[in-house]
C-alpha positions in Angstrom: -106.3 52.9 150.4 -104.3 55.1 152.6 -105.4 57.8 155.0 -102.2 59.8 154.2 -103.0 62.0 151.2 -99.4 62.3 150.2 -98.8 58.6 150.2 -102.1 58.0 148.3 -101.1 60.5 145.6 -97.5 59.1 145.4 -98.8 55.6 144.8 -101.5 56.8 142.4 -99.1 58.8 140.3 -96.5 56.0 140.1 -99.2 53.3 139.3 -100.8 55.5 136.6 -97.4 56.3 135.1 -96.8 52.5 135.0 -100.0 52.1 133.0 -102.4 51.0 135.6 -106.0 52.2 136.1 -106.2 53.4 139.7 -108.9 54.2 142.2 -108.1 55.7 145.6 -109.9 55.8 148.9 -109.1 57.8 152.0 -110.1 55.2 154.6 -111.3 51.6 155.0 -115.0 52.4 154.9 -114.7 54.2 151.6 -112.4 51.6 150.3 -114.8 48.8 151.3 -117.6 50.5 149.5 -115.4 51.0 146.4 -114.3 47.4 146.5 -117.9 46.2 146.3 -118.7 48.6 143.4 -115.5 48.4 141.4 -114.2 44.8 141.9 -110.5 45.7 141.3 -107.9 43.3 140.2 -105.7 44.2 143.2 -105.9 46.2 146.4 -103.1 48.2 148.1 -104.1 49.1 151.6 -102.6 50.7 154.7 -103.0 48.7 157.9 -103.6 51.8 160.0 -106.6 53.6 158.7 -109.5 55.3 160.5 -112.9 53.6 160.9 -112.0 50.3 159.3 -108.3 49.3 159.2 -106.5 47.3 156.6 -106.6 44.0 158.6 -110.4 44.4 159.2 -110.8 45.0 155.5 -108.8 41.9 154.6 -110.8 39.8 157.0 -114.0 41.1 155.5 -112.8 40.4 152.0 -111.9 36.8 152.9 -115.4 36.3 154.2 -117.0 37.5 150.9 -116.8 35.1 148.0 -117.3 37.9 145.5 -113.9 39.6 146.5 -112.0 36.9 148.5 -109.6 36.1 145.6 -108.5 39.7 145.0 -104.8 40.0 146.0 -104.1 42.5 148.8 -100.8 44.3 149.3 -100.2 46.0 152.6 -98.3 49.3 152.8 -97.8 50.5 156.4 -95.7 52.3 158.9 -95.9 49.3 161.3 -92.7 47.4 161.2 -94.0 44.5 163.2 -97.2 43.5 161.3 -95.8 41.5 158.4 -96.5 38.1 159.9 -100.0 39.1 160.9 -100.7 40.6 157.4 -99.5 37.4 155.7 -101.5 35.2 158.1 -104.6 37.1 157.0 -103.7 36.5 153.4 -101.8 39.5 152.1 -99.7 38.7 149.1 -97.0 41.3 149.9 -96.1 43.8 152.6 -94.1 47.0 152.4 -93.1 49.2 155.3 -92.9 53.0 154.8 -90.9 54.7 153.6 -91.6 52.9 150.3 -89.3 51.7 147.7 -91.6 52.4 144.8 -89.8 50.0 142.4 -90.5 47.2 144.9 -94.1 48.1 145.2 -94.5 48.3 141.4 -92.8 44.9 141.0 -95.2 43.3 143.5 -98.2 44.9 141.7 -97.0 43.5 138.4 -96.4 40.1 139.9 -99.9 39.8 141.4 -102.1 41.2 138.7 -103.8 38.8 136.4 -102.1 38.3 133.1 
């Protein structure tokens, strides 16, 4: 989930090219609805999104037994939010601009075998 269409598409294309099945959402509300319906194996989310930000989404996930174990990777332009993201349970954190090889390595590491 990312509110920046260019970033969303860049991530989607790279993940699809790496062989992953990908769903995208433009904001935290749409992402939260998709999360309940789709039950993904992993969530990549921007901290700064309209309506329902990434940290709010992660807090909500941790309070819902049906999705609390899904790993969350944060992708954000905030350079000072890594500690907060990890405290809320993010498994990885990447600041923009992204190094796509690092993001793909984190995705591969945290997806179930």
